[in-house]
KOLVEXKOL-852837 format. One record per residue (C-alpha): residue in one letter; residue number from 1; x, z, y. Coordinates in steps of 0.25 Angstrom, whole numbers, m for minus. Each point is the difference from the previous one (the first is absolute). Example, Ala and Ser with C-alpha at 12.3 -4.5 7.8 and 13.67 -1.06 7.14 Angstrom:
BEGIN
a,1,49,31,m18
s,2,6,m2,14
***
This chain:
BEGIN
m,1,m1,m1,1
p,2,6,m3,12
p,3,3,12,11
v,4,m10,3,11
s,5,0,3,14
h,6,m9,12,6
s,7,m11,m12,3
g,8,m2,m2,m14
k,9,5,m14,1
p,10,10,m5,m10
m,11,15,0,8
r,12,4,m13,m4
h,13,m12,m4,9
l,14,8,7,11
l,15,15,m6,m4
g,16,m6,m14,3
l,17,m4,3,13
l,18,12,5,4
l,19,6,m13,m8
a,20,m9,m8,8
l,21,3,8,16
f,22,16,m2,m3
a,23,m1,m13,m4
g,24,m9,m4,11
a,25,11,7,9
a,26,10,m8,m4
f,27,m8,m12,1
a,28,m3,4,13
q,29,16,1,6
p,30,5,m15,m7
r,31,13,m2,m5
d,32,2,m13,3
i,33,0,m5,16
p,34,m6,m14,3
v,35,11,m8,5
p,36,m3,m8,12
a,37,3,m15,1
g,38,11,3,13
l,39,9,7,m9
q,40,2,m11,m10
g,41,6,m10,14
d,42,5,1,12
g,43,m9,10,6
v,44,5,13,m6
d,45,1,7,14
r,46,m14,m3,4
a,47,m6,3,m14
m,48,8,13,m2
p,49,m8,11,8
a,50,m13,m3,m5
f,51,7,0,m14
a,52,5,13,3
r,53,m13,6,5
d,54,m5,m4,m14
v,55,10,7,m6
i,56,m2,12,9
a,57,m15,2,m5
a,58,3,m1,m16
y,59,14,9,0
r,60,m2,12,m5
d,61,12,11,m3
d,62,0,15,m4
d,63,14,m1,2
r,64,1,4,15
a,65,14,m3,4
r,66,m1,m14,m7
y,67,m15,m3,5
l,68,7,4,16
d,69,12,m9,m4
a,70,m9,m12,m4
l,71,m11,3,10
f,72,8,m1,12
r,73,6,m13,m3
l,74,m14,m6,m4
q,75,m4,4,14
l,76,12,m7,7
a,77,m4,m12,m8
a,78,m15,1,5
g,79,4,1,13
q,80,m6,16,0
n,81,13,4,9
a,82,m7,14,5
q,83,m5,5,m15
a,84,16,m6,m6
l,85,4,10,12
q,86,m9,11,m6
s,87,4,m3,m15
i,88,15,2,4
e,89,m1,13,6
a,90,m8,4,m11
i,91,12,m4,m10
r,92,7,8,10
v,93,m8,13,m2
l,94,2,m2,m14
r,95,15,m2,m1
n,96,3,11,11
d,97,14,m4,0
p,98,11,8,10
p,99,m1,m4,15
t,100,14,m5,m3
q,101,m5,m12,m7
p,102,m5,m10,6
p,103,m14,m5,1
l,104,m4,m4,m12
f,105,m5,m16,1
l,106,4,1,15
q,107,2,m15,m2
y,108,m15,m2,m2
e,109,m4,10,8
i,110,6,m7,13
h,111,m5,m14,m4
a,112,m15,7,m1
r,113,2,5,13
a,114,5,m14,6
k,115,m11,m8,m7
i,116,m10,10,7
l,117,7,m2,12
q,118,0,m15,m1
a,119,m13,1,m1
a,120,m6,10,9
r,121,9,m6,13
g,122,1,m14,m4
l,123,16,1,m1
p,124,8,m9,m8
f,125,4,6,m13
a,126,15,0,5
q,127,m2,9,11
a,128,m11,9,m6
w,129,10,4,m13
r,130,12,2,11
q,131,m8,9,8
a,132,m6,7,m13
f,133,13,2,m5
a,134,6,5,13
e,135,m10,11,0
r,136,0,3,m13
f,137,15,m2,m5
g,138,5,5,11
a,139,m8,13,0
l,140,9,5,m13
d,141,13,7,1
d,142,11,m7,m1
k,143,4,5,m15
v,144,m14,m3,m4
a,145,1,m14,8
l,146,11,m3,m7
r,147,m5,2,m16
a,148,m13,m7,7
e,149,8,m13,1
f,150,2,m5,m14
p,151,m15,m2,m5
f,152,0,m11,13
g,153,11,m9,m7
g,154,m2,m8,m13
s,155,0,m13,m5
l,156,m11,m9,4
p,157,3,m12,m9
r,158,m1,10,m11
w,159,m14,5,3
r,160,m3,m14,3
d,161,3,m3,m16
n,162,m8,13,m4
l,163,m12,m7,8
d,164,2,m13,m5
d,165,m1,7,m14
a,166,m11,5,1
l,167,m7,m11,6
g,168,5,m10,m13
k,169,m9,11,m8
l,170,m12,m4,7
k,171,2,m15,m4
g,172,m16,m5,m8
k,173,m5,14,0
k,174,m14,5,7
r,175,2,14,m2
l,176,12,10,1
p,177,2,12,m6
l,178,0,11,9
a,179,14,5,m3
d,180,5,m14,3
a,181,m8,m3,12
i,182,3,15,6
a,183,17,m7,m5
l,184,m4,m13,9
v,185,m6,8,11
r,186,13,9,1
a,187,10,m13,m2
w,188,m7,m5,11
q,189,m2,11,10
v,190,15,3,m1
h,191,5,m14,4
d,192,m11,m2,11
a,193,5,14,5
y,194,15,m2,0
a,195,0,m15,5
a,196,m7,5,11
f,197,9,10,5
l,198,13,m2,m7
p,199,5,m10,9
l,200,m4,10,12
f,201,9,12,m7
d,202,14,m2,6
a,203,m3,m2,14
a,204,m11,13,0
l,205,10,9,m8
q,206,13,m3,9
e,207,m10,2,13
d,208,m2,13,m6
d,209,16,1,m3
a,210,2,m2,13
r,211,m9,12,5
r,212,6,9,m11
y,213,15,m3,2
i,214,10,m6,6
i,215,6,m10,m9
d,216,14,m9,4
h,217,2,m11,m11
d,218,14,m5,4
v,219,10,9,3
l,220,14,m4,m3
v,221,9,12,m2
r,222,15,m4,1
t,223,8,6,m7
p,224,16,3,2
d,225,7,m13,m7
g,226,m11,m7,7
a,227,m10,m3,m9
r,228,m15,2,5
i,229,m10,6,m9
a,230,m15,m4,1
v,231,m7,11,2
m,232,m16,4,1
l,233,m6,13,6
v,234,m13,7,2
r,235,m1,11,7
p,236,m15,9,4
a,237,m5,m4,14
k,238,0,14,5
a,239,10,8,m5
a,240,12,8,6
p,241,14,m3,m7
l,242,m2,1,m15
p,243,8,m2,m13
a,244,3,m14,m4
l,245,m1,m3,m17
l,246,6,m12,m4
q,247,2,m10,m11
f,248,11,m9,m2
s,249,m2,m13,m8
i,250,5,m14,m4
y,251,m15,m3,m4
a,252,m4,m6,13
n,253,m15,0,1
d,254,m7,2,13
a,255,m13,4,m3
l,256,4,11,m11
y,257,10,7,8
l,258,m8,0,12
h,259,m12,5,m8
d,260,11,11,m4
a,261,4,2,14
k,262,m14,1,6
t,263,m3,11,m12
m,264,11,10,4
a,265,m5,m2,14
a,266,m14,6,m4
h,267,7,11,m6
g,268,6,3,14
y,269,14,m7,m3
v,270,7,m13,6
g,271,0,m9,m11
v,272,13,m9,0
a,273,2,m12,m9
a,274,14,m7,m1
y,275,4,m11,m9
s,276,15,m2,m5
r,277,8,m9,9
g,278,m4,m16,m1
k,279,m14,4,m3
g,280,m12,m2,9
r,281,3,m3,14
s,282,16,3,m4
p,283,7,m12,2
d,284,13,4,m8
a,285,5,m1,m13
i,286,m8,6,m13
v,287,8,10,m8
p,288,m7,7,m9
y,289,4,16,m2
e,290,14,m2,7
r,291,m3,3,15
d,292,m15,7,m3
g,293,7,15,3
a,294,7,m5,14
d,295,m10,m6,4
a,296,m11,10,m2
a,297,8,11,7
a,298,1,m9,13
v,299,m15,1,m2
i,300,m2,12,0
d,301,10,2,10
w,302,m8,m9,9
i,303,m13,9,m3
a,304,5,12,3
a,305,4,m7,15
q,306,m14,m5,2
r,307,m9,9,11
w,308,m12,1,m11
s,309,10,6,m9
d,310,0,16,m3
g,311,15,m3,m4
r,312,m5,2,m16
v,313,m1,m12,m11
g,314,m4,2,m13
m,315,2,m11,m10
f,316,m10,m5,m13
g,317,m3,m13,m9
g,318,2,m4,m13
s,319,10,m7,m8
y,320,11,m9,9
n,321,m6,9,11
s,322,2,12,m6
f,323,15,m3,m3
a,324,0,m5,16
q,325,m2,15,3
w,326,12,5,m9
a,327,8,m12,6
a,328,m3,5,15
l,329,5,14,m6
k,330,13,m4,m2
h,331,1,m2,14
r,332,m6,13,4
p,333,m7,m3,14
k,334,m4,13,6
a,335,m16,m3,2
l,336,m2,m3,m15
r,337,m6,14,m4
a,338,m9,m4,m13
i,339,1,m9,m10
a,340,m11,m3,m11
t,341,3,m9,m10
s,342,m7,m8,m11
a,343,6,m8,m12
s,344,12,m1,7
a,345,10,m10,m3
a,346,14,4,0
p,347,7,m14,m2
g,348,13,m1,m11
i,349,m9,12,m6
d,350,m13,m4,m5
i,351,m1,m15,6
p,352,4,m11,m2
m,353,8,9,m12
e,354,m4,11,m8
g,355,11,7,m8
g,356,9,m13,4
i,357,m10,m9,m6
f,358,m6,m11,10
l,359,m15,m2,m1
n,360,m6,m14,2
f,361,m11,5,7
m,362,9,2,12
y,363,2,m14,m1
p,364,m11,m7,8
w,365,0,12,10
p,366,11,m5,10
l,367,m7,m12,0
y,368,m13,5,4
t,369,7,10,12
a,370,11,m7,5
s,371,m4,m16,0
s,372,m7,1,13
r,373,m4,9,10
w,374,m12,4,m6
l,375,m3,0,m15
d,376,0,m10,m9
d,377,m13,4,m9
a,378,m4,m13,m7
r,379,15,m1,m6
y,380,0,15,m4
e,381,m14,1,m6
d,382,4,m15,m10
a,383,0,11,m12
e,384,1,m13,m7
r,385,12,m5,6
w,386,8,14,m3
a,387,m7,1,m14
k,388,7,m14,m2
l,389,12,3,7
d,390,4,13,m10
r,391,m5,m7,m14
d,392,9,m14,5
g,393,13,8,4
y,394,m1,7,m12
a,395,m3,m9,m10
s,396,11,m10,7
g,397,11,10,m4
r,398,6,m4,15
a,399,7,12,7
y,400,m10,9,8
r,401,8,m4,14
e,402,m7,m14,m2
r,403,m14,4,1
a,404,0,m6,12
a,405,4,m14,m3
i,406,m11,1,m12
d,407,m10,4,9
g,408,4,m11,10
d,409,1,8,13
p,410,12,7,6
n,411,0,16,1
p,412,12,3,9
v,413,m4,16,m2
f,414,m2,2,m13
a,415,12,m8,m5
k,416,8,10,12
w,417,m6,11,m8
l,418,6,m5,m14
q,419,13,0,7
h,420,m1,17,0
p,421,m3,2,m14
d,422,6,15,2
y,423,m6,12,10
d,424,10,m6,9
a,425,4,2,15
y,426,m11,m10,4
w,427,m12,7,m6
q,428,6,15,3
a,429,0,m7,15
m,430,m15,0,m1
i,431,m3,16,0
p,432,4,13,0
q,433,12,2,m9
g,434,5,15,m5
a,435,3,9,12
e,436,m11,m9,8
f,437,m10,6,m6
a,438,6,13,4
g,439,m3,m2,13
i,440,m15,m5,m1
d,441,m6,12,4
i,442,m15,m4,3
p,443,m12,1,m7
v,444,m2,m11,m11
l,445,m12,m1,m8
a,446,0,m10,m12
t,447,m10,m7,m9
t,448,1,m6,m12
g,449,m8,m3,m13
y,450,1,0,m14
f,451,m1,m15,m1
d,452,8,m3,11
g,453,13,m7,m2
a,454,6,4,13
q,455,m2,14,m7
i,456,14,0,m3
g,457,4,m3,14
v,458,m8,13,8
l,459,6,9,m11
h,460,13,m6,3
y,461,m1,5,14
f,462,m7,12,m3
r,463,12,4,m11
e,464,12,m3,12
h,465,m7,6,11
l,466,m2,14,m7
r,467,15,m2,m8
h,468,6,m2,14
r,469,m9,10,7
p,470,m8,10,m9
d,471,m9,5,11
a,472,m4,m13,4
d,473,m14,m1,5
h,474,m4,m10,m12
t,475,m12,0,m6
l,476,m4,m9,m11
l,477,m16,m4,m4
i,478,m2,m9,m13
g,479,m12,m4,m7
p,480,m5,m12,m8
y,481,3,m10,10
e,482,7,m15,0
h,483,6,m6,11
v,484,m9,m6,7
t,485,m13,12,m3
m,486,8,9,10
q,487,m1,m8,12
a,488,m13,m6,m3
g,489,m7,10,m5
v,490,m4,7,m15
p,491,m8,m9,m8
p,492,m11,5,m11
q,493,12,m7,m10
v,494,16,m2,1
q,495,5,m10,m7
g,496,m11,3,m12
y,497,0,14,2
a,498,m11,8,6
p,499,5,11,8
d,500,m6,15,m1
a,501,m10,4,12
s,502,12,9,6
a,503,10,m11,2
r,504,m9,m9,8
i,505,4,4,13
d,506,1,m6,13
l,507,15,m1,0
q,508,0,m5,16
a,509,m8,11,3
l,510,9,10,m7
r,511,11,m7,9
l,512,m6,0,15
a,513,m2,16,m4
w,514,13,3,m3
f,515,4,m8,11
d,516,m8,8,9
h,517,5,12,m7
v,518,15,m3,2
l,519,m2,m5,14
k,520,m13,8,7
g,521,0,12,m7
a,522,m11,m2,m9
p,523,m2,7,m14
k,524,9,m7,m11
p,525,m10,m7,m10
a,526,m3,9,m11
l,527,4,m10,m10
l,528,14,1,3
a,529,1,13,m4
d,530,16,1,m6
r,531,10,m10,2
v,532,m4,m7,m14
n,533,m15,m5,0
w,534,m5,m6,m12
q,535,m14,m3,m6
v,536,0,2,m14
m,537,m7,m12,m7
g,538,m12,3,m10
a,539,0,15,5
d,540,m6,m4,13
t,541,8,10,9
w,542,11,0,9
r,543,12,9,m3
h,544,13,4,11
a,545,13,4,m3
p,546,13,2,9
a,547,7,m10,m8
l,548,1,m11,m10
d,549,6,9,m10
a,550,m9,11,2
m,551,m13,m10,m4
a,552,3,3,m15
t,553,0,15,m6
r,554,9,m5,m10
r,555,7,m11,m8
q,556,m3,m7,m13
r,557,12,m7,m6
l,558,m6,m11,m10
y,559,12,m8,m8
l,560,m3,m15,m2
v,561,0,1,m16
p,562,1,m15,m8
g,563,m8,m2,m9
a,564,m2,m9,m12
s,565,m8,m13,m1
g,566,3,1,16
t,567,m10,12,2
h,568,7,10,9
a,569,m2,14,5
l,570,1,9,12
s,571,4,14,m7
a,572,6,13,4
q,573,12,m2,m8
a,574,10,m10,1
q,575,6,m6,m12
p,576,13,m7,7
r,577,2,m8,m17
a,578,m12,m7,2
a,579,1,m14,8
a,580,m10,m10,5
t,581,6,m16,2
q,582,m6,m9,10
r,583,5,m14,0
v,584,m4,m7,14
d,585,5,m16,m1
y,586,0,m5,13
r,587,1,m13,m1
d,588,m14,m1,m7
r,589,m11,m2,13
s,590,m9,m2,m8
d,591,m9,11,8
a,592,1,m7,11
d,593,m16,m1,4
w,594,2,15,m1
t,595,m8,9,11
p,596,0,15,4
p,597,m14,6,m3
p,598,m9,2,13
s,599,m4,13,m4
v,600,7,15,m3
v,601,m12,2,m12
n,602,1,m10,m12
q,603,m5,m1,m15
a,604,15,m3,m4
l,605,14,2,5
d,606,8,m13,4
r,607,11,m4,m10
h,608,10,m2,11
l,609,0,17,1
g,610,8,0,m13
l,611,1,9,m7
v,612,m12,11,m4
f,613,1,15,m2
m,614,m13,7,m2
g,615,m3,15,1
e,616,m10,8,m8
p,617,m13,3,5
l,618,m1,9,9
l,619,m7,14,m4
r,620,m5,4,13
d,621,2,m4,15
a,622,12,m3,5
e,623,4,m2,16
l,624,14,m8,3
s,625,3,1,13
g,626,14,m4,7
p,627,11,m9,m4
f,628,5,m3,m12
s,629,13,m2,m5
g,630,10,m2,m11
v,631,11,m4,m8
l,632,2,m14,m7
e,633,12,m2,m12
f,634,2,m13,m5
t,635,11,m10,m2
v,636,m1,m15,3
n,637,7,m12,m1
k,638,m1,m6,11
r,639,9,5,13
d,640,m14,3,7
v,641,m15,1,0
d,642,m13,4,8
l,643,m8,10,m6
a,644,m15,5,2
i,645,m6,13,m5
g,646,m18,0,2
i,647,m8,13,m3
y,648,m14,m2,m3
e,649,m13,8,m5
l,650,m7,m5,m12
n,651,m13,6,1
a,652,m11,2,m10
a,653,m4,m13,3
g,654,10,m8,m3
e,655,5,m4,15
y,656,14,3,4
l,657,2,4,15
d,658,11,m1,6
l,659,5,12,7
a,660,15,m3,4
y,661,11,m11,m3
w,662,16,0,4
l,663,8,m12,1
q,664,15,m1,1
r,665,13,m7,m2
a,666,10,6,m8
s,667,10,m3,7
y,668,m4,8,13
a,669,m6,11,m7
s,670,11,9,4
d,671,1,m6,15
r,672,m8,m11,5
r,673,11,m3,9
q,674,11,m5,m9
r,675,m4,m8,m14
r,676,7,5,m11
l,677,0,m9,m13
l,678,m3,9,m14
q,679,10,m3,m11
p,680,m6,m7,m13
g,681,m2,8,m11
a,682,4,13,7
m,683,m10,11,1
q,684,m9,0,12
r,685,m5,13,7
l,686,m9,m3,11
v,687,m8,11,8
v,688,m15,m4,4
k,689,m1,7,14
d,690,m9,m2,14
t,691,m11,m6,m7
r,692,m15,m2,5
l,693,m9,13,m1
l,694,m9,2,m11
g,695,m14,8,4
r,696,m11,m1,m11
k,697,m8,9,m10
l,698,1,m4,m13
a,699,m12,1,m9
a,700,0,7,m13
g,701,1,m11,m10
s,702,8,m10,9
r,703,14,m2,m2
i,704,12,m1,7
v,705,8,m15,m2
v,706,14,m3,3
t,707,4,m16,0
l,708,16,m5,1
g,709,4,m11,2
v,710,11,m11,5
i,711,m7,m7,12
k,712,m2,m15,m3
q,713,m12,m6,6
p,714,m3,m11,12
d,715,m4,7,11
r,716,14,8,1
q,717,15,m4,1
l,718,6,m1,m14
n,719,13,7,m3
l,720,8,m8,m13
g,721,11,11,0
s,722,12,m11,2
g,723,6,10,11
k,724,m5,m12,10
d,725,m7,3,11
p,726,m14,m2,m6
s,727,m4,m11,13
v,728,10,m8,m5
e,729,m1,1,m15
t,730,m8,m12,m9
a,731,m5,0,m11
d,732,14,m5,m7
d,733,5,13,2
a,734,m11,7,m9
g,735,10,m1,m11
v,736,m5,7,m13
p,737,m13,9,1
l,738,0,13,7
e,739,1,11,m11
i,740,m3,14,5
r,741,0,11,m9
w,742,m6,13,5
s,743,2,14,m5
g,744,m9,10,m5
s,745,7,9,10
s,746,m6,m7,13
y,747,m13,6,8
v,748,m7,3,11
e,749,m4,13,6
l,750,m16,1,3
p,751,m3,8,13
l,752,m11,10,m6
r,753,m10,9,9
e,754,m6,13,m7
***
């Protein structure tokens, strides 16, 4: 018997009525929207407002944020500009962003206000938009206005392509699903708005800047030897003398550095950008690295002498710009009071070679930076060309110094570098050496990343500064970042690794807060709690210590123990009688098409890494914090060899995470200034030191993996072991295959924090 309601009627009767009501409600909210004839041809702009109104009538969504986001766009397309403003404001109330954030969808708010002005006063749209922009954007605080600029830019051709794609889906259709209709209106609305205001934005922004700042694009500062350095500066329109923050760069790009200088001005400094001699408006010869220290010091002296300067200068910037800070410190200009370095290049240490090994990625760099007053982006970004050069140069067996002949273009800067394979006077003249570090008494903030190729440069400056001045005010910060991250912001994924929430910090804001502390007496950022500050990947936390060696509480020695059938282990016990033999035939170039993996997270290890030593699964969580070290004991049948060590985590999912690596030409291991060839067949003892930092919480069940190998791959200089300069060696110098016999007494020491 079916259930009975209180009225005595069977429940199935009521259920039938409810189903009919729901069916009627669904029918009243059609899921398909009729497509007007105008959308199929040239009348899209005329037909879109009515189509958008039809979509508004049909559109419902229980998700309030998503509903409002689509609704204001539909309203703009429908010409309902006042209603669109109400919807945008409702989104802002829902979001409740802090006042330091620019108003959400400000570009569309100003667009709607301009449309309302245009209709109410009969103004041309351009005039109405400029008025709306001046009133609304001009009311923003300087710092907020800076952040609000970004949404006004973009690619109109890309949005046109998006609109054409959406219109293409209409072909032959009389009705469109609601979701597709919303997507079509959105594509039209974005293109329509930006097509209207994008041509007006630059001039309007310049007018706004002129009200806020005093900007000089065309300064030429003369150096003591008569060269002229191109300088731009931005300072607040109404301010007493201020400290200046300077970037010194070879990457001549007025738009980029003007924005950086404006950012400094918005935060109460004079923002200054200077280019290396020969770059931008400088008429002199371009000489990367060689003159930047003296030239930067000359610019600093000039800044300090200006009436708008309070006599104090700080420097900031990443990569080459960071090198320029250390280069300036070699000359110790009196007005330089602080530097905030990031991903610091150290010529002769980490570029164009590391551990004495030249790195191919630096080959196109001089052509990019030193072939014109500005930058040769097209040539530098020709990835296919540079991959072909790596492939062809490697496969040909020709000498490394013949890369220019293989490529077809001269590269005199790189050729000059190859003439200095030692860390000789040429490189030493560029940055501080020895006792010069002892005289650096200003605060230094250094930031780098576990995945930053320039980490070795950052650590070189840090170690040398503290070695010669133990009480140096030098603060280091490191997290799961790569070279560009520290300059462009932390994305959701860094080379395939997803950073913890605590790592997603605003590094530029941190730098400015540090300058405020040093130059204006503001509190020191809490994140910089000690001399060394590091984010522990996987633990979602930051830790702090007074020195690199204090990052760990103990060190675990793991011996690289050879095993049978190519299976090698990490062990707490040495086995000096055990040995693993690795053979490398440098004449075999069958792997010329090899390319390095783009991610730091991989399902398998690359065979170019060499021997693999696998640890046992961890019984409990373990935290690696600090630099690793070790000793390699081996015999080799050549007079030299290039070596690499990699440290990895193998997790329970079978993924390998790159944690750190080390590169070294054996002949430079004891002294990078002078090559000392090996005695073939003699036991070698090579100390592994000054390595990259580890900062990772390993979960129970993970394994530590160490790879050890001889470098032979197309993206690096080959060292064939003949004893000649590797730049002149050809395949004919390879001789018999290299044979290296690794002793079971070799080990790595890993830093553990408990």
